[in-house]
C-alpha positions in Angstrom: -52.6 223.3 123.9 -53.7 225.0 127.2 -54.3 222.4 130.4 -58.1 221.6 129.3 -56.7 220.4 125.8 -54.2 218.3 127.4 -56.9 216.1 129.6 -58.2 215.2 126.3 -55.0 213.6 124.5 -55.1 209.7 124.6 -52.9 207.2 122.9 -55.3 206.6 119.3 -53.6 203.1 118.0 -50.1 201.4 117.9 -47.9 201.1 115.1 -45.3 198.4 113.4 -42.3 199.9 113.1 -40.0 198.3 110.2 -36.5 197.8 111.1 -33.4 196.4 109.4 -32.1 195.2 113.4 -32.4 191.6 113.8 -34.3 190.3 116.8 -31.5 188.8 119.1 -33.5 185.6 119.5 -35.2 184.3 116.2 -38.0 181.3 116.9 -38.7 179.1 119.9 -36.8 178.5 122.4 -36.3 175.4 123.2 -33.9 174.9 126.4 -31.8 177.5 128.4 -28.4 176.8 125.8 -31.1 178.7 123.2 -30.6 181.2 126.0 -27.1 180.9 126.7 -25.7 180.9 123.3 -27.6 184.3 122.8 -26.2 186.2 126.3 -22.9 184.2 126.7 -20.8 187.5 126.4 -22.7 188.1 130.3 -19.9 185.7 131.1 -17.3 188.4 130.6 -19.4 191.4 131.9 -18.3 193.1 135.2 -21.6 194.9 136.0 -24.3 192.7 137.1 -27.6 192.6 135.7 -30.9 190.9 135.5 -33.0 190.0 131.9 -35.8 189.4 132.1 -36.8 186.9 128.5 -40.8 186.8 127.6 -42.3 184.1 125.8 -45.3 183.3 124.3 -47.8 180.0 125.1 -45.1 178.4 122.6 -41.9 179.4 123.5 -42.0 182.0 121.0 -39.5 184.6 121.8 -41.4 188.2 122.1 -38.9 190.2 123.7 -36.1 191.2 127.0 -35.6 194.1 128.9 -32.3 194.0 130.8 -32.1 195.6 134.2 -28.6 197.2 134.4 -26.7 197.1 137.9 -29.4 195.3 139.3 -28.5 191.6 141.4 -30.8 189.2 143.2 -30.2 191.0 146.5 -31.5 194.6 144.9 -33.9 193.2 142.3 -37.5 194.5 142.3 -40.1 191.6 140.7 -42.1 194.6 140.1 -40.1 195.8 137.2 -40.3 191.9 135.8 -43.8 191.8 135.8 -44.6 195.5 134.1 -42.4 194.2 130.8 -44.1 191.1 131.5 -47.9 192.7 130.7 -46.1 195.2 128.2 -44.6 192.1 125.6 -48.5 190.3 126.3 -46.3 187.3 127.6 -47.1 184.0 128.4 -43.6 182.5 130.0 -41.2 184.1 131.9 -37.2 183.6 132.4 -34.9 185.4 135.0 -31.5 185.4 133.5 -29.0 187.2 136.3 -24.9 186.9 135.7 -22.3 186.5 138.6 -19.8 188.7 137.3 -17.1 188.1 139.6 -17.3 184.3 139.9 -16.9 181.4 138.0 -19.4 179.0 139.8 -23.1 179.4 139.1 -24.6 177.8 142.1 -27.7 180.2 143.0 -26.7 181.7 146.1 -28.5 182.5 149.0 -29.9 186.2 147.4 -30.4 184.0 144.3 -32.7 181.4 146.2 -34.6 184.2 148.0 -35.3 185.7 144.5 -36.4 182.3 143.1 -38.8 181.8 145.8 -40.2 185.2 145.5 -40.9 184.8 141.9 -42.3 181.4 142.5 -45.0 183.1 145.0 -45.5 185.8 142.7 -46.3 183.4 140.3 -48.6 181.3 142.3 -50.5 184.6 143.8 -50.9 187.6 140.8 -54.3 187.1 139.6 -52.7 186.9 135.3 -50.4 183.7 136.7 -47.1 184.2 135.2 -45.8 181.0 134.4 -42.3 181.2 135.6 -39.8 178.9 133.2 -36.6 179.3 134.2 -34.0 180.7 136.1 -30.6 181.0 135.1 -27.2 182.3 136.3 -24.4 183.1 133.9 -20.9 182.9 135.2 -17.9 182.4 133.8 -17.5 179.4 131.2 -20.7 178.4 132.8 -24.3 178.1 133.5 -26.7 176.9 135.8 -30.6 176.3 134.8 -33.5 175.7 137.6 -35.1 173.8 134.9 -32.5 171.4 134.3 -30.5 171.3 137.0 -33.0 171.1 139.9 -36.1 171.4 138.6 -38.2 173.9 140.6 -39.4 175.9 137.4 -42.1 175.4 135.8 -40.7 172.9 132.6 -40.9 176.1 130.1 -38.6 174.2 128.1 -40.7 171.4 127.6 -41.3 170.9 123.6 -44.9 172.4 122.7 -47.6 169.7 122.8 -48.2 167.7 119.0 -52.1 168.5 118.0 
């Protein structure tokens, strides 16, 4: 294919791929415990991770992305919104681990990232719903939505119609 022909190529359609691998979370994410059970193995991790969890408007799990080696200090929120758009999400949850700590209380870097995500949710044109920020430490976790109430209350049950 010559150079002229390469510029005429485009993605024609998406394909649905069947797989035998189950989604790690099935159904609705009702509260932080649902995610904590799914990601409990983070307690024993030695490598820092930031995980984006993407939900639809009924809190149904759409997908997740693991950003290996990132911490609250080094994470660029633009990465999160790339996958937010890719999954066509309506809500997102950020889950991080504190690999060397038994205390899941947010430190200064966590608080700075939380403020950045809250500010992004206010100014971005597509208005992402920042549902929660969960920190997993050894044997416990912190949920912003539950413990300090500053998240967007993303774990509320859907309204009855």
